[in-house]
ROVO-370454 format. One line per field, with one value per residue (C-alpha): residue in one letter; x, y, z. Coordinates in nm, 2 decimals. Layout:
aa <- (A, ...)
X <- (X, ...)
Y <- (Y, ...)
Z <- (Z, ...)
***
This chain:
aa <- (M, N, T, K, N, E, G, V, I, L, P, N, M, D, W, Y, I, P, L, V, Y, D, F, L, K, E, M, N, I, T, V, I, E, N, H, M, P, R, Y, V, I, D, P, N, R, S, L, E, D, N, H, D, T, S, Y, K, T, N, L, I, Y, H, Q, T, T, L, G, Y, P, M, Y, Q, K, E, L, L, E, D, E, I, N, E, R, I, E, L, F, Y, K, P, Y, H, Q, A, I, K, D, A, L, N, E, K, K, K, Y, F, S, K, V, Y, L, I, D, L, H, F, K, F, W, C)
X <- (-11.29, -11.54, -11.90, -12.19, -12.44, -12.73, -13.05, -12.89, -13.09, -12.89, -13.09, -12.96, -12.88, -12.87, -13.09, -13.25, -12.95, -12.92, -13.29, -13.29, -12.99, -13.04, -13.11, -12.74, -12.62, -12.89, -12.73, -12.39, -12.26, -11.99, -12.11, -11.90, -12.12, -12.01, -12.18, -12.03, -12.27, -12.15, -12.17, -11.87, -11.67, -11.79, -11.59, -11.70, -11.49, -11.13, -10.87, -10.77, -11.12, -11.06, -11.08, -11.38, -11.69, -11.95, -12.10, -12.11, -11.73, -11.59, -11.45, -11.59, -11.91, -11.89, -12.26, -12.56, -12.70, -12.95, -12.66, -12.67, -12.35, -12.28, -12.02, -11.97, -11.62, -11.41, -11.28, -10.92, -10.67, -10.62, -10.99, -11.00, -10.69, -10.84, -11.15, -10.94, -10.73, -11.02, -11.29, -11.19, -10.87, -11.00, -11.31, -11.10, -10.86, -11.15, -11.26, -10.91, -10.88, -11.21, -11.13, -10.79, -10.94, -11.20, -10.94, -10.78, -11.09, -11.24, -11.11, -11.34, -11.45, -11.69, -11.72, -12.06, -12.11, -12.48, -12.68, -13.04, -13.23, -13.57, -13.79, -14.13)
Y <- (-20.24, -20.38, -20.42, -20.30, -20.57, -20.59, -20.43, -20.28, -19.99, -19.68, -19.50, -19.19, -18.99, -18.61, -18.55, -18.23, -18.05, -17.79, -17.71, -17.68, -17.45, -17.26, -16.94, -16.92, -16.84, -16.56, -16.41, -16.41, -16.68, -16.90, -17.25, -17.55, -17.84, -18.20, -18.36, -18.71, -18.95, -19.05, -19.41, -19.34, -19.16, -18.97, -18.64, -18.59, -18.89, -18.89, -19.05, -19.25, -19.41, -19.62, -19.97, -19.98, -20.16, -19.92, -19.66, -19.42, -19.40, -19.54, -19.32, -19.55, -19.74, -20.12, -20.16, -19.95, -19.76, -20.04, -20.29, -20.46, -20.53, -20.30, -20.48, -20.83, -20.84, -20.62, -20.30, -20.31, -20.07, -19.92, -19.85, -19.68, -19.47, -19.37, -19.24, -19.05, -18.88, -18.81, -18.69, -18.66, -18.46, -18.21, -18.14, -18.07, -17.86, -17.65, -17.59, -17.49, -17.26, -17.09, -17.04, -16.90, -16.66, -16.54, -16.49, -16.22, -16.00, -16.10, -16.14, -16.43, -16.70, -16.98, -17.32, -17.47, -17.82, -17.86, -18.18, -18.25, -18.54, -18.63, -18.87, -19.00)
Z <- (-15.72, -15.47, -15.56, -15.35, -15.25, -15.49, -15.35, -15.04, -14.92, -14.81, -14.55, -14.36, -14.67, -14.64, -14.94, -14.82, -14.67, -14.95, -14.93, -14.55, -14.53, -14.86, -14.67, -14.56, -14.91, -14.93, -14.61, -14.78, -14.55, -14.69, -14.74, -14.82, -14.93, -14.93, -15.23, -15.16, -14.99, -14.65, -14.77, -15.00, -14.73, -14.42, -14.39, -14.03, -13.92, -13.83, -14.05, -13.75, -13.74, -14.04, -13.91, -13.69, -13.81, -13.68, -13.92, -13.62, -13.60, -13.93, -14.20, -14.46, -14.39, -14.42, -14.34, -14.36, -14.07, -14.03, -13.99, -14.33, -14.51, -14.80, -15.00, -15.13, -14.97, -14.75, -14.90, -15.01, -14.85, -15.20, -15.23, -14.90, -14.97, -15.31, -15.14, -14.89, -15.16, -15.40, -15.16, -14.79, -14.82, -15.08, -14.87, -14.56, -14.76, -14.89, -14.53, -14.42, -14.72, -14.65, -14.29, -14.37, -14.62, -14.37, -14.10, -14.32, -14.28, -13.95, -13.60, -13.53, -13.77, -13.69, -13.85, -13.81, -13.93, -14.02, -14.06, -14.10, -13.94, -14.06, -13.86, -13.96)
***
C-alpha cells in the first residue's frame, strides 16, 4: 500500500458539513452522509475520471488542493480499485436505494448534493 507523504497538509476538508446541515434531519429529510474524506476517494467524481491529475476532476486525489503531491509514489491500480469497491460503490448504492425507496411513496424525489465552503 502506498504511503502518504510525511507532513502533507490536507486542506479542503468538509469538517463542518454535519453541523451546517444538521437541521435537515430535524425536518425528517433523508440524509446520506459520506464520512470518507475526499482525499481517499471523491464520490462526486465519475468512475471514468480516474486517470486525470487534477483534484478537480480526479476520482482519487494525487495531489492536495494546493498542488502538493500526496503520495511517495503513484497509486497502484489495485489500490484505486480497492477504494472504489470499499467506499465509492457502496455510497452510490446507498443513494440509489434511498431514491428507489422514496419513489415508492412520492411522485417526485429530489437529490440535492450539499457542500460547504469556508473562506477566511
